[in-house]
Backbone bond lengths (Angstrom), bond angles and torsions (degrees), N, CA, C in turn:
res aa  C-N    CA-C-N  psi(-1)  N-CA   C-N-CA  omega(-1)  CA-C   N-CA-C  phi
1 A - - - 1.451 - - 1.526 110.66 -
2 L 1.302 117.25 -37.39 1.458 120.10 -179.92 1.520 111.19 -68.00
3 T 1.323 117.10 -38.27 1.458 120.96 179.54 1.521 110.65 -63.32
4 S 1.309 118.13 -43.77 1.465 120.24 -178.65 1.521 111.11 -66.67
5 A 1.317 118.01 -39.15 1.467 120.11 178.61 1.531 111.15 -65.82
6 F 1.338 116.52 -42.17 1.457 119.93 179.10 1.512 111.80 -64.01
7 I 1.327 116.52 -46.53 1.457 120.54 -178.56 1.520 110.86 -63.16
8 H 1.317 117.41 -40.24 1.461 120.53 179.65 1.523 110.57 -65.96
9 S 1.327 117.61 -41.25 1.459 119.13 -177.95 1.540 112.48 -73.79
10 E 1.326 117.66 -31.65 1.462 120.22 -178.00 1.532 112.50 -83.21
11 F 1.325 118.28 -39.66 1.450 121.09 -171.45 1.521 114.12 -111.78
12 G 1.330 117.15 -11.19 1.455 120.37 177.99 1.520 113.09 83.76
13 P 1.326 115.85 175.78 1.465 119.98 -174.34 1.543 114.90 -83.15
14 K 1.338 117.22 -12.24 1.475 118.65 -172.40 1.525 112.17 -61.57
15 Y 1.315 118.38 -51.14 1.467 121.76 -179.22 1.542 111.61 -112.98
16 F 1.329 115.48 31.68 1.465 120.01 -177.01 1.529 113.66 -56.31
17 P 1.342 120.61 -45.26 1.471 118.66 -177.64 1.534 112.90 -61.44
18 V 1.310 117.31 -39.54 1.468 120.50 179.72 1.526 110.16 -68.06
19 N 1.332 116.30 -48.63 1.458 119.48 -178.77 1.527 112.28 -65.31
20 F 1.333 117.09 -35.59 1.458 119.72 179.22 1.530 110.73 -67.67
21 S 1.336 117.23 -39.45 1.453 118.87 179.39 1.523 111.18 -67.15
22 I 1.318 118.23 -36.22 1.468 120.77 176.09 1.522 110.71 -66.27
23 G 1.326 116.77 -42.88 1.469 120.46 178.48 1.504 113.09 -64.48
24 T 1.324 117.07 -37.05 1.452 120.78 178.67 1.521 111.16 -74.25
25 F 1.307 117.76 -39.16 1.458 122.17 -179.48 1.531 111.43 -63.99
26 S 1.318 116.65 -31.46 1.465 119.52 -178.97 1.525 112.50 -68.14
27 L 1.316 118.51 -14.31 1.460 121.62 177.69 1.525 112.58 -80.18
28 I 1.313 118.02 -18.26 1.471 121.71 -176.57 1.520 112.06 -63.29
29 P 1.344 120.36 -48.31 1.464 118.89 177.78 1.543 113.23 -59.26
30 A 1.323 115.91 -38.59 1.471 119.44 178.49 1.523 111.31 -65.03
31 A 1.323 117.58 -36.03 1.461 120.61 179.47 1.505 112.16 -71.51
32 I 1.335 118.14 -22.60 1.450 121.37 178.42 1.518 111.68 -90.03
33 I 1.329 116.22 -46.31 1.464 121.31 -174.69 1.537 112.31 -76.00
34 G 1.330 117.33 -36.88 1.466 120.61 -176.99 1.521 114.55 -56.58
35 P 1.341 118.43 -52.38 1.460 118.82 178.13 1.526 114.34 -63.32
36 M 1.331 116.49 -31.17 1.474 119.46 177.89 1.534 110.43 -65.01
37 I 1.327 116.08 -46.24 1.462 120.30 178.23 1.515 110.48 -63.63
38 S 1.328 116.74 -42.66 1.455 120.71 -179.04 1.520 111.95 -62.95
39 S 1.320 117.60 -42.62 1.467 119.61 -179.92 1.515 112.30 -66.27
40 V 1.337 117.33 -37.06 1.467 120.22 177.04 1.526 110.39 -64.58
41 L 1.324 116.39 -43.07 1.460 119.69 179.50 1.522 112.17 -64.50
42 I 1.322 116.58 -39.13 1.472 119.83 178.88 1.516 110.93 -67.71
43 E 1.327 117.60 -41.00 1.460 120.70 178.82 1.524 110.96 -64.23
44 K 1.320 117.31 -43.60 1.476 121.27 -178.84 1.509 112.74 -66.34
45 S 1.337 117.41 -28.88 1.462 120.45 -177.79 1.523 112.51 -95.35
46 G 1.313 117.41 8.49 1.465 120.31 177.32 1.515 113.71 74.14
47 G 1.325 118.38 29.72 1.472 121.57 177.68 1.510 113.88 93.06
48 N 1.307 118.10 3.46 1.456 121.45 179.25 1.528 109.05 -87.33
49 Y 1.340 115.62 132.49 1.450 120.78 -176.97 1.527 113.65 -87.12
50 N 1.311 118.32 0.84 1.467 120.81 -178.04 1.517 112.04 -62.53
51 S 1.334 117.38 -39.68 1.467 119.40 -179.68 1.521 111.65 -65.91
52 T 1.329 116.77 -37.51 1.457 120.28 177.64 1.528 110.21 -67.38
53 F 1.313 116.88 -41.56 1.459 120.76 178.51 1.526 110.66 -62.68
54 M 1.321 116.73 -43.07 1.466 120.61 178.78 1.550 110.75 -63.95
55 M 1.309 116.96 -38.91 1.471 120.28 178.31 1.520 110.45 -64.92
56 I 1.323 118.06 -39.57 1.457 121.30 176.97 1.519 110.47 -62.89
57 L 1.335 116.82 -42.81 1.458 120.40 177.90 1.534 111.89 -62.73
58 I 1.323 117.08 -41.50 1.461 121.01 179.54 1.533 110.38 -65.70
59 L 1.328 117.22 -44.16 1.453 120.49 178.81 1.533 111.76 -65.63
60 A 1.337 117.71 -36.25 1.450 120.95 177.25 1.534 110.60 -66.48
61 L 1.329 116.46 -39.32 1.454 120.68 177.30 1.541 110.76 -64.40
62 L 1.323 116.68 -44.63 1.464 120.08 177.73 1.537 111.30 -63.08
63 A 1.332 117.04 -40.27 1.466 120.23 177.24 1.526 111.17 -63.59
64 G 1.323 116.65 -39.82 1.455 119.67 177.81 1.515 112.30 -65.20
65 I 1.305 117.67 -38.76 1.466 121.60 176.88 1.535 110.24 -64.81
66 C 1.339 115.99 -46.09 1.476 119.67 178.26 1.516 111.29 -60.73
67 W 1.326 116.51 -42.68 1.472 121.34 179.41 1.527 110.12 -61.06
68 H 1.332 116.50 -44.48 1.471 121.04 -179.41 1.532 110.41 -63.65
69 L 1.314 117.66 -45.72 1.464 121.31 -179.39 1.532 111.87 -65.17
70 L 1.345 116.57 -41.50 1.458 119.47 -179.99 1.516 111.75 -68.92
71 N 1.330 117.35 -35.89 1.464 120.07 176.86 1.529 111.30 -65.77
72 R 1.317 115.94 -38.86 1.462 120.23 179.79 1.523 110.19 -66.33
73 K 1.344 117.37 -41.54 1.471 119.69 -178.33 1.515 112.33 -73.56
74 S 1.348 118.29 -27.23 1.443 120.35 -178.02 1.525 112.87 -77.68
75 R 1.298 117.87 -14.55 1.471 120.16 -179.69 1.443 110.95 -87.88
């Protein structure tokens, strides 16, 4: 629901179906790669979820930095 609202507000209704399908399709690699990385981290740490949690925090921080930089350049 959040993806559709964002795409509609950023790109408008004219090409919404195309933009929405691209936005939705981009989630597929994350859904495949994310659990693989998480399972490797959990196995390496002996079943402790702290390494996975730290990786999520690091990736969220990197995503926030990328978002900030891209917003600054797009203005």
